[in-house]
KEVEX-164470 format. One record per residue (C-alpha): residue number from 1; chain; residue in one letter; y, x, z. Coordinates in steps of 0.2 Angstrom, whole numbers, plus 5000, padded with zeros to 4 digits. Layout:
# KEVEX-164470
NUM; A; A; Y; X; Z
...
This chain:
# KEVEX-164470
1; A; M; 5013; 5227; 4957
2; A; R; 5021; 5216; 4970
3; A; W; 5016; 5228; 4984
4; A; L; 5022; 5243; 4974
5; A; R; 5039; 5234; 4972
6; A; G; 5040; 5231; 4991
7; A; T; 5036; 5249; 4995
8; A; S; 5050; 5255; 4984
9; A; Y; 5062; 5244; 4992
10; A; W; 5057; 5250; 5009
11; A; V; 5058; 5268; 5003
12; A; T; 5076; 5265; 4996
13; A; G; 5082; 5257; 5012
14; A; V; 5075; 5271; 5023
15; A; F; 5082; 5284; 5012
16; A; L; 5099; 5276; 5012
17; A; A; 5099; 5274; 5031
18; A; A; 5093; 5292; 5034
19; A; A; 5106; 5299; 5022
20; A; T; 5120; 5289; 5030
21; A; V; 5115; 5296; 5047
22; A; V; 5114; 5314; 5041
23; A; D; 5131; 5312; 5033
24; A; I; 5139; 5306; 5048
25; A; A; 5131; 5319; 5059
26; A; A; 5136; 5333; 5048
27; A; E; 5152; 5343; 5049
28; A; Q; 5168; 5334; 5041
29; A; G; 5172; 5340; 5024
30; A; H; 5154; 5338; 5018
31; A; T; 5147; 5322; 5011
32; A; L; 5131; 5316; 5003
33; A; E; 5139; 5303; 4992
34; A; A; 5133; 5310; 4976
35; A; L; 5115; 5309; 4982
36; A; F; 5116; 5290; 4983
37; A; A; 5117; 5289; 4964
38; A; V; 5098; 5291; 4963
39; A; L; 5095; 5274; 4972
40; A; P; 5099; 5262; 4958
41; A; V; 5088; 5272; 4946
42; A; F; 5074; 5273; 4958
43; A; V; 5074; 5255; 4961
44; A; A; 5074; 5252; 4942
45; A; V; 5057; 5259; 4941
46; A; N; 5048; 5243; 4947
47; A; G; 5062; 5233; 4955
48; A; T; 5071; 5217; 4949
49; A; R; 5089; 5216; 4941
50; A; R; 5095; 5209; 4957
51; A; A; 5088; 5223; 4967
52; A; I; 5096; 5236; 4956
53; A; L; 5113; 5228; 4958
54; A; V; 5111; 5227; 4977
55; A; A; 5105; 5245; 4978
56; A; G; 5120; 5250; 4967
57; A; A; 5132; 5240; 4978
58; A; G; 5125; 5246; 4994
59; A; A; 5126; 5264; 4988
60; A; L; 5144; 5262; 4982
61; A; A; 5150; 5254; 4998
62; A; I; 5142; 5266; 5010
63; A; G; 5146; 5281; 4999
64; A; T; 5164; 5276; 4997
65; A; A; 5165; 5274; 5016
66; A; L; 5157; 5291; 5020
67; A; S; 5169; 5299; 5007
68; A; W; 5184; 5292; 5016
69; A; W; 5177; 5296; 5033
70; A; N; 5175; 5315; 5028
71; A; F; 5190; 5318; 5017
72; A; R; 5203; 5304; 5021
73; A; E; 5211; 5305; 5004
74; A; L; 5208; 5298; 4986
75; A; D; 5205; 5314; 4977
76; A; L; 5195; 5319; 4962
77; A; G; 5179; 5321; 4973
78; A; F; 5181; 5303; 4980
79; A; W; 5183; 5295; 4962
80; A; S; 5169; 5306; 4955
81; A; G; 5157; 5300; 4968
82; A; I; 5161; 5282; 4964
83; A; L; 5159; 5285; 4946
84; A; A; 5142; 5293; 4948
85; A; V; 5135; 5278; 4958
86; A; A; 5142; 5266; 4945
87; A; C; 5135; 5275; 4930
88; A; A; 5118; 5277; 4939
89; A; T; 5118; 5258; 4942
90; A; V; 5121; 5255; 4923
91; A; V; 5107; 5267; 4919
92; A; G; 5096; 5258; 4931
93; A; L; 5099; 5242; 4922
94; A; V; 5095; 5250; 4905
95; A; V; 5079; 5257; 4912
96; A; Y; 5075; 5239; 4919
97; A; R; 5078; 5231; 4902
98; A; E; 5067; 5244; 4893
99; A; R; 5053; 5242; 4906
100; A; L; 5053; 5223; 4905
101; A; A; 5051; 5224; 4886
102; A; R; 5037; 5236; 4888
103; A; E; 5028; 5226; 4901
104; A; Q; 5030; 5210; 4890
105; A; R; 5022; 5219; 4875
106; A; L; 5008; 5226; 4886
107; A; T; 5005; 5209; 4893
108; A; S; 5004; 5202; 4875
109; A; V; 4992; 5216; 4869
110; A; I; 4981; 5213; 4885
111; A; R; 4980; 5195; 4882
112; A; V; 4975; 5197; 4864
113; A; A; 4962; 5210; 4868
114; A; N; 4954; 5200; 4882
115; A; A; 4953; 5185; 4870
116; A; A; 4944; 5196; 4857
117; A; Q; 4932; 5203; 4870
118; A; Q; 4928; 5186; 4877
119; A; A; 4924; 5181; 4859
120; A; L; 4912; 5195; 4857
121; A; L; 4904; 5194; 4874
122; A; P; 4907; 5176; 4881
123; A; A; 4899; 5172; 4898
124; A; P; 4882; 5165; 4896
125; A; P; 4879; 5147; 4903
126; A; A; 4875; 5145; 4921
127; A; R; 4861; 5134; 4917
128; A; A; 4850; 5135; 4901
129; A; G; 4836; 5123; 4900
130; A; P; 4824; 5127; 4915
131; A; L; 4834; 5143; 4919
132; A; D; 4848; 5147; 4932
133; A; V; 4858; 5161; 4924
134; A; A; 4869; 5174; 4931
135; A; H; 4877; 5190; 4924
136; A; S; 4887; 5205; 4929
137; A; Y; 4895; 5217; 4917
138; A; R; 4906; 5233; 4920
139; A; S; 4912; 5244; 4906
140; A; A; 4913; 5263; 4908
141; A; T; 4931; 5261; 4901
142; A; D; 4941; 5253; 4915
143; A; E; 4953; 5244; 4903
144; A; A; 4939; 5236; 4893
145; A; M; 4928; 5221; 4897
146; A; I; 4915; 5225; 4884
147; A; G; 4907; 5242; 4878
148; A; G; 4890; 5247; 4873
149; A; D; 4880; 5234; 4883
150; A; F; 4877; 5216; 4877
151; A; Y; 4868; 5201; 4882
152; A; K; 4866; 5183; 4876
153; A; V; 4857; 5167; 4882
154; A; L; 4854; 5153; 4869
155; A; V; 4846; 5137; 4870
156; A; T; 4836; 5135; 4853
157; A; R; 4822; 5124; 4847
158; A; W; 4810; 5138; 4850
159; A; G; 4815; 5139; 4869
160; A; I; 4827; 5149; 4878
161; A; R; 4831; 5165; 4869
162; A; V; 4838; 5179; 4878
163; A; V; 4843; 5197; 4873
164; A; I; 4850; 5212; 4882
165; A; G; 4854; 5228; 4874
166; A; D; 4862; 5245; 4875
167; A; V; 4871; 5252; 4859
168; A; R; 4871; 5271; 4859
169; A; G; 4888; 5277; 4867
170; A; H; 4899; 5267; 4878
171; A; G; 4917; 5261; 4880
172; A; L; 4928; 5254; 4866
173; A; G; 4921; 5265; 4852
174; A; V; 4905; 5256; 4851
175; A; V; 4912; 5238; 4852
176; A; P; 4911; 5235; 4833
177; A; T; 4892; 5239; 4833
178; A; T; 4890; 5229; 4849
179; A; G; 4898; 5214; 4841
180; A; M; 4887; 5215; 4826
181; A; A; 4871; 5216; 4836
182; A; I; 4876; 5200; 4846
183; A; G; 4881; 5191; 4829
184; A; V; 4864; 5195; 4821
185; A; F; 4854; 5189; 4837
186; A; R; 4864; 5173; 4838
187; A; E; 4860; 5169; 4820
188; A; A; 4842; 5175; 4820
189; A; A; 4838; 5167; 4837
190; A; H; 4840; 5149; 4830
191; A; E; 4831; 5153; 4813
192; A; E; 4816; 5164; 4817
193; A; P; 4801; 5157; 4826
194; A; E; 4795; 5175; 4832
195; A; L; 4803; 5188; 4842
196; A; D; 4797; 5202; 4831
197; A; R; 4806; 5194; 4816
198; A; I; 4822; 5193; 4826
199; A; A; 4820; 5212; 4830
200; A; A; 4817; 5216; 4812
201; A; R; 4833; 5207; 4807
202; A; M; 4843; 5216; 4820
203; A; D; 4835; 5233; 4815
204; A; R; 4840; 5231; 4797
205; A; S; 4858; 5226; 4801
206; A; L; 4860; 5241; 4813
207; A; A; 4853; 5253; 4801
208; A; R; 4863; 5247; 4787
209; A; D; 4880; 5244; 4795
210; A; G; 4879; 5253; 4812
211; A; G; 4882; 5270; 4805
212; A; P; 4871; 5286; 4808
213; A; E; 4872; 5284; 4827
214; A; G; 4873; 5265; 4828
215; A; F; 4856; 5261; 4836
216; A; A; 4852; 5251; 4851
217; A; T; 4839; 5248; 4864
218; A; V; 4835; 5229; 4864
219; A; L; 4825; 5218; 4875
220; A; L; 4821; 5200; 4868
221; A; L; 4814; 5185; 4878
222; A; T; 4808; 5168; 4874
223; A; I; 4806; 5156; 4889
224; A; S; 4798; 5139; 4886
225; A; G; 4802; 5124; 4897
226; A; E; 4784; 5126; 4905
227; A; G; 4788; 5143; 4910
228; A; L; 4779; 5153; 4897
229; A; C; 4789; 5169; 4895
230; A; R; 4786; 5181; 4880
231; A; I; 4795; 5198; 4880
232; A; L; 4797; 5211; 4867
233; A; S; 4805; 5228; 4870
234; A; H; 4812; 5241; 4859
235; A; G; 4816; 5256; 4870
236; A; H; 4824; 5246; 4883
237; A; P; 4820; 5246; 4902
238; A; P; 4808; 5233; 4907
239; A; P; 4813; 5218; 4918
240; A; L; 4810; 5216; 4936
241; A; L; 4800; 5201; 4941
242; A; R; 4803; 5194; 4959
243; A; S; 4792; 5180; 4964
244; A; A; 4798; 5166; 4975
245; A; A; 4790; 5175; 4990
246; A; G; 4801; 5190; 4987
247; A; R; 4789; 5202; 4980
248; A; V; 4796; 5213; 4966
249; A; R; 4787; 5222; 4952
250; A; E; 4791; 5230; 4936
251; A; T; 4785; 5221; 4920
252; A; E; 4773; 5232; 4910
253; A; L; 4778; 5232; 4892
254; A; Q; 4771; 5240; 4876
255; A; G; 4787; 5244; 4868
256; A; G; 4793; 5250; 4851
257; A; P; 4807; 5262; 4845
258; A; P; 4825; 5257; 4847
259; A; L; 4832; 5247; 4833
260; A; G; 4843; 5254; 4819
261; A; L; 4835; 5271; 4818
262; A; G; 4827; 5267; 4801
263; A; L; 4810; 5266; 4808
264; A; S; 4805; 5249; 4802
265; A; R; 4787; 5254; 4799
266; A; F; 4785; 5258; 4817
267; A; L; 4792; 5241; 4824
268; A; E; 4775; 5234; 4823
269; A; D; 4770; 5246; 4837
270; A; A; 4779; 5235; 4849
271; A; E; 4768; 5221; 4857
272; A; E; 4773; 5205; 4865
273; A; T; 4770; 5203; 4883
274; A; T; 4766; 5185; 4889
275; A; M; 4768; 5179; 4907
276; A; A; 4769; 5162; 4916
277; A; L; 4783; 5160; 4927
278; A; A; 4781; 5149; 4943
279; A; E; 4795; 5139; 4951
280; A; G; 4808; 5151; 4959
281; A; D; 4802; 5166; 4950
282; A; E; 4816; 5178; 4944
283; A; L; 4818; 5190; 4930
284; A; L; 4831; 5204; 4932
285; A; L; 4837; 5212; 4916
286; A; T; 4847; 5228; 4917
287; A; T; 4853; 5242; 4906
288; A; D; 4853; 5261; 4907
289; A; G; 4869; 5261; 4916
290; A; V; 4861; 5253; 4931
291; A; Q; 4844; 5262; 4930
292; A; E; 4853; 5279; 4929
293; A; A; 4867; 5277; 4942
294; A; R; 4867; 5292; 4954
295; A; S; 4874; 5295; 4971
296; A; A; 4885; 5310; 4975
297; A; A; 4869; 5318; 4980
298; A; G; 4861; 5315; 4963
299; A; E; 4849; 5302; 4968
300; A; F; 4845; 5287; 4957
301; A; F; 4850; 5270; 4962
302; A; P; 4834; 5261; 4970
303; A; L; 4836; 5245; 4960
304; A; A; 4818; 5238; 4964
305; A; E; 4821; 5241; 4983
306; A; R; 4838; 5234; 4984
307; A; Y; 4833; 5219; 4973
308; A; A; 4819; 5215; 4985
309; A; G; 4831; 5215; 4999
310; A; A; 4844; 5204; 4990
311; A; P; 4846; 5186; 4996
312; A; R; 4833; 5174; 4989
313; A; K; 4839; 5157; 4993
314; A; R; 4856; 5159; 4986
315; A; P; 4863; 5155; 4969
316; A; P; 4859; 5169; 4956
317; A; A; 4877; 5174; 4955
318; A; D; 4877; 5178; 4974
319; A; V; 4861; 5189; 4971
320; A; L; 4870; 5199; 4957
321; A; A; 4886; 5200; 4967
322; A; A; 4876; 5208; 4982
323; A; L; 4867; 5220; 4969
324; A; R; 4883; 5225; 4961
325; A; R; 4891; 5229; 4978
326; A; D; 4876; 5240; 4982
327; A; L; 4877; 5249; 4966
328; A; T; 4896; 5252; 4968
329; A; D; 4893; 5259; 4985
330; A; W; 4879; 5270; 4979
331; A; A; 4889; 5276; 4964
332; A; P; 4907; 5272; 4964
333; A; E; 4910; 5280; 4947
334; A; L; 4899; 5274; 4934
335; A; H; 4899; 5285; 4918
336; A; D; 4890; 5272; 4907
337; A; D; 4892; 5254; 4904
338; A; S; 4881; 5243; 4915
339; A; A; 4875; 5225; 4914
340; A; L; 4864; 5214; 4925
341; A; V; 4857; 5197; 4920
342; A; L; 4847; 5186; 4932
343; A; L; 4836; 5172; 4926
344; A; R; 4828; 5161; 4939
345; A; Y; 4815; 5148; 4933
346; A; A; 4820; 5132; 4941
347; A; P; 4813; 5117; 4931
348; A; R; 4814; 5104; 4944
349; A; R; 4833; 5105; 4943
350; A; I; 4832; 5097; 4925
351; A; R; 4839; 5080; 4926
352; A; P; 4830; 5067; 4915
353; A; A; 4839; 5060; 4901
């Protein structure tokens, strides 16, 4: 906003100088004084009250001088030009007052919306048990901080519980369903010992309250302090595993249907996958918005390749920042919400009590 305001000031000054030069160079008996009346109104679009008054005073002084230069008499044209600039200055002040009131209301609305969105999707902790955690989220709606993608990392008595999911649709329209899915997981993760029971509770809630299209793909994880990782997928892209040596491979999962479709009898088709994480191993969790991002040529984003080339001996937040830059360069305009969560197993960083 500050650069836009500075630009308007420069444009106003250049316009005033150019009009003055043209007026002096023109044949006597002709003046551009009335044209100066636009200056205070133009400055009022994004300028301050002082700038409006300065623009009005400058236009009035120069316009009056040019009118006297051209006509040498205080006739009706002389006074009408002065009146036009004075009225334009008053109009500029009115515009400024209305603009300021609108900006204050918009700031208040944005502050409330940001607080609500942060309450629905708060940032996960940077450290959860034996895990270093980083996250990156971008909504398909520029003004929103949350949409159809969600994630959560919780420390529970069963281990570190992690969820990442993608509600059908994107943007602000699916925020209620997203918030409900997060709330059900938050409660069930602390109460249910098994991932399939968490999935069943989320499925019932989404089917009951999510509406006919309120289903979601979900990936659930439990990671113990010893590095035992259990994964359960319901229609969600599998995580990428990067070893401490930098090798990247996709985790093979026997998944089930998305949750919320009313297909509870098929939930048992999903089988847990168990793996042991070694010191320095990473799990990269993503959503469809990352997997399906396309370049201008229609090529999909090579996530595994770019992840393999991302810095390894840097904090997880730096790794995700590099991946997000690559994704933005590959597909500047994303048409779906996109989320990235990085989990690095680093048990030696746990300090003894």
